[in-house]
C-alpha positions in Angstrom: 79.0 103.5 95.7 76.0 105.6 96.5 75.2 105.7 100.2 74.8 108.2 103.1 76.6 109.0 106.3 75.5 107.0 109.3 74.2 104.1 107.3 75.6 100.8 108.8 74.9 98.9 105.5 76.9 101.5 103.7 79.8 101.2 106.1 79.8 97.4 105.6 79.6 97.7 101.8 82.4 100.2 101.8 84.6 97.7 103.6 84.0 95.1 100.9 84.6 97.6 98.2 87.8 98.9 99.7 89.2 95.3 100.1 88.2 94.2 96.6 89.3 97.5 94.9 92.7 97.2 96.7 93.2 93.6 95.7 92.2 94.2 92.0 93.9 97.6 91.7 90.9 99.7 90.7 89.7 103.0 92.0 86.2 103.7 93.4 84.1 106.7 94.3 81.7 107.1 97.2 78.8 109.5 96.6 76.3 110.8 99.2 72.7 110.2 98.2 71.5 113.2 100.3 73.3 115.5 97.8 72.5 113.5 94.7 70.2 114.6 91.9 66.5 114.3 92.8 65.9 111.5 90.2 68.7 109.4 91.8 67.3 110.0 95.3 63.9 108.8 94.1 65.2 105.7 92.4 67.8 104.6 94.9 66.9 106.1 98.4 65.4 102.8 99.6 68.1 100.7 98.1 71.3 102.2 99.6 74.0 101.3 99.5 74.0 100.9 95.7 77.1 99.8 93.9 77.9 100.6 90.3 80.5 99.0 88.0 81.4 101.0 84.9 78.4 103.3 85.5 75.8 100.4 85.6 74.0 99.4 88.8 75.6 96.3 90.2 74.2 95.5 93.6 72.1 97.2 96.3 71.6 96.7 100.1 74.5 94.3 100.5 77.6 93.9 98.4 78.6 90.4 97.5 82.4 90.2 97.5 82.3 87.3 95.1 80.0 89.1 92.6 82.0 92.3 92.8 85.3 90.5 92.2 83.7 88.7 89.2 82.4 92.0 87.8 85.8 93.6 88.1 87.7 90.7 86.6 
């Protein structure tokens, strides 16, 4: 997940990611957009939180638990 500290949508997304990752048995990484490469900041700043599955953008703004589970199945 790409997000930033103090972002309430990021906190909500992380809760979904933690729950799904724990159920499915996969690891995840949280990255801070404020320290990301300039091109990532430009592309994703107004879309955080952004989730990625296998390096590909999956969702942004809100994380659908159903969609995330399907993508990880």
